[in-house]
N, C-alpha and C positions, 0 to 999 in steps of 0.2 A: 503494499500500500504504497509505502513510505516513496519509491522507486516511481508510481505513479504520480502520485503526487510532482516529484521533483519532473517528470518530464512535462507536465500541465503547467508546471510554471516556468518551463524553458522555454515553450511552444512559442512566446513571441520574441523572443530569441533567435529562435531557428528563422523564424520567417523574413527575421529584420538580415540575417545570415547569409539567406538564400537569396535574397534581394541587392543585396552588395556584391555576390558571385556569382547572380547573372548580370548583370553591371558591368563586372570585369569580361566576362565570358564574349558577349554581347561586341565589347570595345574593342577585343584582338582579336576574334573571329570575322565579326562580320566586316569588320574596316580592314585595309591595308596598316601595316607595321609604322609605315612613315606617316600615316595621315593620326596615327595612335601619340608618334611621337610629337606632331604637330599640338595635338589634342593637349598634351602636357600641364597646360600650364590650369586648362579647366577641370582637371582631375580631383583636387581637390570639392572642386565646388561641387559636382556631379557626388563624392564622395559623403556629401551634406546631404545633399538632394535626398540620396539615397534612405542615409538613415533616418532622416523625416519620414520618408515614404515606410519606412519598417516604423517606425513608433506611430503613425495616423491608424497603420495597418491594426499596429495590437494594440490599440486603446480601448476598440470596445472589450477585447478581453478582457485589460488591468479593470478595466471598470468595473466586470460582471461582478455578480458575487459566489460564483464558482470561486472565482480567482482568491477571494477573501478567504473562502471553505477553506479552498487549498493552501496558503499560509497558516491559518487556523491547524490544520490537519498535521501536516510537512512537521510544524514544532511539536507538535501533540508526537507524533513520533519520533524525532528527534531526543525528546527528553526521553521517553519511556526506552529506546533502546538504553542508556548508560545507564542498566541495573546490576 
């Protein structure tokens, strides 16, 4: 149960990581290397945009009651595992 809680809590981070990795994937594979190097100065701006997009997708999950319940259950599992 503790593992399930941990996976559910880190789900928003997985979404954010997927968006970040996909942005790298498309910028490298769909565009040639020369253009990628030319766009290097926009890379940080793109990273920030991807992080904000991930936060936007994660916000409904973070604000849900389920997330609060998972935090409580995770803390319960952590406290009762040290017996």
